[in-house]
C-alpha positions as CSV (number, residue, x, y, z in Angstrom):
1,M,51.1,4.8,313.8
2,S,54.1,7.0,312.7
3,P,55.1,6.7,309.0
4,P,58.3,4.7,308.2
5,A,61.4,6.6,308.6
6,P,63.0,7.2,304.9
7,S,65.9,5.1,304.0
8,P,69.2,7.1,304.3
9,A,70.5,8.0,300.8
10,A,73.3,6.2,299.6
11,R,76.6,7.8,300.3
12,P,78.2,8.7,296.9
13,A,81.7,7.1,296.1
14,P,84.5,9.0,296.9
15,P,86.1,10.2,293.8
16,A,88.8,7.9,292.3
17,L,92.7,9.5,292.6
18,P,94.9,9.0,289.8
19,G,97.1,5.7,290.5
20,L,95.4,4.5,293.5
21,T,92.6,1.8,294.1
22,R,90.9,1.1,297.1
23,G,93.0,0.6,300.2
24,G,95.6,3.0,298.9
25,A,97.2,0.2,296.7
26,P,99.2,1.3,293.4
27,G,96.5,1.2,290.7
28,A,98.9,1.6,287.8
29,A,102.2,0.5,286.7
30,P,105.1,2.8,287.6
31,P,106.2,5.0,284.7
32,P,109.2,3.6,282.5
33,G,112.7,4.2,284.2
34,L,115.8,5.1,282.6
35,P,117.7,1.8,282.4
36,T,120.7,1.6,284.7
37,G,122.8,-0.6,282.4
38,F,122.8,-3.5,285.1
39,A,120.1,-6.2,284.5
40,A,120.3,-7.2,288.1
41,L,119.3,-3.7,289.4
42,D,116.8,-3.0,286.6
43,G,115.0,-6.0,287.6
44,R,114.1,-4.6,291.0
45,L,113.6,-1.1,290.4
46,P,110.1,0.1,289.5
47,G,109.6,0.9,285.8
48,G,113.1,-1.1,285.2
49,G,115.5,1.7,285.8
50,W,116.3,5.0,287.4
51,P,113.2,7.0,288.2
52,V,112.7,10.0,285.6
53,G,111.1,13.2,287.1
54,A,112.2,12.4,290.3
55,L,115.1,12.6,292.9
56,T,117.3,9.7,293.3
57,E,119.7,9.8,296.5
58,V,123.0,8.3,296.3
59,L,125.1,7.8,299.7
60,P,128.4,6.5,298.9
61,A,130.4,5.0,301.8
62,A,133.3,7.3,300.9
63,P,133.5,9.6,298.1
64,G,135.0,7.6,294.9
65,V,133.9,4.1,295.9
66,G,132.5,3.8,292.5
67,E,129.6,5.7,292.6
68,L,129.6,7.5,289.3
69,G,130.6,4.2,287.6
70,L,126.9,3.1,288.7
71,L,125.4,6.0,286.7
72,L,127.7,6.2,283.7
73,P,125.7,3.7,281.4
74,A,122.6,5.9,281.9
75,L,124.5,9.3,281.5
76,A,125.8,7.8,278.2
77,R,122.5,6.6,276.9
78,L,120.9,10.4,278.0
79,S,124.0,12.1,276.1
80,R,123.7,10.0,272.9
81,R,120.2,11.1,272.8
82,G,121.3,14.8,272.7
83,R,120.1,15.4,276.4
84,W,122.3,17.6,278.6
85,L,123.9,16.3,281.7
86,A,124.4,19.1,284.5
87,W,127.0,18.7,287.2
88,I,126.3,21.1,290.1
89,D,129.3,21.5,292.1
90,P,131.1,18.4,291.9
91,P,134.1,18.0,294.3
92,H,136.5,17.3,291.4
93,I,136.4,18.2,287.8
94,P,134.7,15.5,285.7
95,Y,137.2,13.4,284.2
96,A,136.9,13.6,280.6
97,P,138.6,10.4,279.4
98,A,136.7,8.2,281.8
99,L,133.6,9.6,280.7
100,S,134.5,9.5,277.1
101,A,135.4,5.8,277.5
102,A,132.0,5.0,279.2
103,G,130.3,6.3,276.1
104,V,129.2,9.9,277.4
105,D,129.3,12.5,274.8
106,L,131.4,15.2,276.3
107,A,129.8,18.1,274.3
108,R,126.7,17.4,276.4
109,V,128.3,17.8,279.9
110,V,128.0,21.4,281.7
111,T,129.6,22.0,284.8
112,V,128.5,24.6,287.2
113,R,130.5,25.8,290.0
114,P,128.4,28.0,292.4
115,A,130.0,30.5,294.8
116,C,128.0,29.1,297.7
117,P,125.8,26.7,299.1
118,A,122.7,29.0,298.5
119,D,123.9,29.7,294.9
120,A,124.2,25.7,294.3
121,L,120.8,25.1,295.7
122,W,119.5,27.6,293.2
123,A,121.3,26.4,290.4
124,A,120.2,22.6,290.9
125,E,116.5,23.7,291.3
126,Q,116.7,25.8,288.1
127,A,118.3,23.0,286.1
128,L,116.1,20.4,287.1
129,G,112.8,22.2,286.6
130,S,113.9,23.9,283.1
131,G,113.3,20.7,281.1
132,A,116.8,21.0,279.3
133,P,119.0,18.6,281.3
134,G,118.1,14.8,281.0
135,A,120.1,14.3,284.2
136,V,121.2,16.6,287.1
137,L,123.8,15.5,289.2
138,M,124.2,17.6,292.5
139,W,126.7,17.4,295.4
140,L,124.9,19.3,298.3
141,P,126.0,17.6,301.5
142,Q,123.9,20.0,303.7
143,V,120.4,20.2,302.6
144,A,117.0,21.2,304.6
145,D,113.9,19.2,304.2
146,R,112.3,22.1,302.6
147,A,115.0,22.4,300.0
148,L,114.7,18.7,299.3
149,R,111.0,19.0,298.3
150,R,111.9,22.0,296.1
151,L,114.1,19.8,294.2
152,Q,111.8,16.9,294.0
153,L,109.0,19.4,292.6
154,A,111.6,20.8,290.3
155,A,112.5,17.3,289.0
156,E,108.8,16.5,288.5
157,R,108.2,19.7,286.6
158,G,111.0,19.3,284.4
159,R,110.8,15.5,284.0
160,A,114.7,15.4,284.9
161,W,116.6,12.6,286.6
162,G,117.8,14.1,289.6
163,V,120.7,12.6,291.7
164,L,121.7,13.9,295.0
165,F,125.0,12.9,296.4
166,R,124.7,12.8,300.4
167,P,127.0,11.7,303.0
168,P,126.2,8.2,304.7
169,A,124.6,9.8,307.9
170,A,121.9,11.2,305.7
171,E,120.1,7.7,305.7
172,G,118.5,8.3,309.0
173,V,117.1,11.5,307.7
174,A,113.6,11.4,306.2
175,S,113.7,12.5,302.4
176,P,110.9,13.1,299.9
177,A,113.1,11.5,297.2
178,A,111.7,8.8,295.3
179,L,114.9,6.5,295.4
180,R,117.4,6.3,298.1
181,L,120.4,3.8,298.0
182,A,123.7,3.3,299.7
183,V,126.9,2.2,297.6
184,L,129.8,0.4,299.1
185,P,132.6,-1.3,297.7
186,A,132.3,-5.3,297.2
187,A,135.4,-7.2,296.9
188,E,137.9,-6.0,294.2
189,T,135.9,-5.7,291.3
190,G,132.3,-4.7,292.2
191,L,129.9,-2.5,294.2
192,E,127.2,-3.3,296.6
193,V,124.2,-1.2,295.9
194,R,121.6,-1.3,298.9
195,V,118.3,0.0,298.0
196,F,116.5,1.4,301.3
197,K,113.7,3.5,299.9
198,C,111.7,2.9,296.7
199,R,108.6,5.0,296.5
200,Q,106.8,3.6,293.6
201,G,106.6,-0.1,295.0
202,G,109.2,-3.0,295.2
203,A,110.2,-4.7,298.5
204,V,112.9,-2.8,300.3
205,P,115.6,-2.9,301.7
206,F,117.4,-5.2,299.3
207,S,120.9,-5.4,298.1
208,R,122.7,-6.3,294.9
209,V,126.4,-6.7,294.1
210,L,127.1,-5.3,290.7
211,P,130.3,-5.2,288.6
212,L,132.0,-1.8,288.2
213,R,131.4,-2.1,284.6
214,P,128.2,-3.1,283.0
215,A,128.1,-6.5,281.3
């Protein structure tokens, strides 16, 4: 009579991955975000605000619909903490009276005017990864997937809030950004913010109509 076959050894459990539980569900709450200044938006964003150490993509329906007004409360908060605000190749010179009226410390605003798109990308990556600015605003209408990944990694490394402005057509293009949203005018006194990607949880898409000035 043959001896009984040995019982198979129990398979060791796979090593735990930070932030994940079985099934790939998020295992930890997202890190605190930077409050947007709009309670209706903070209530839907993971961490209660803009993601820090990550890219946020803003796709305005047209330049000047109010996309900067959406960001001003958070920019003002950062500047009051003594953090630098880097503006990389904005289409217009930042309007100092409007920034000051919104509570932004103008002494903490730095504008970079690169000579060409390649220099703009280099400046953006350096600013994000340096750890010096609290926020880096970037106007890079044409940016390849590989460059986007470099920007995202730089934001993670420098723990910066990176804001990349892109045209509406970019919505159909995949991106590693943690948060992606479209901005449209709503009635006469508001903005419609439509979030179509939110990496750290939360049901998407969703929309919120916000006043141009936070309450």
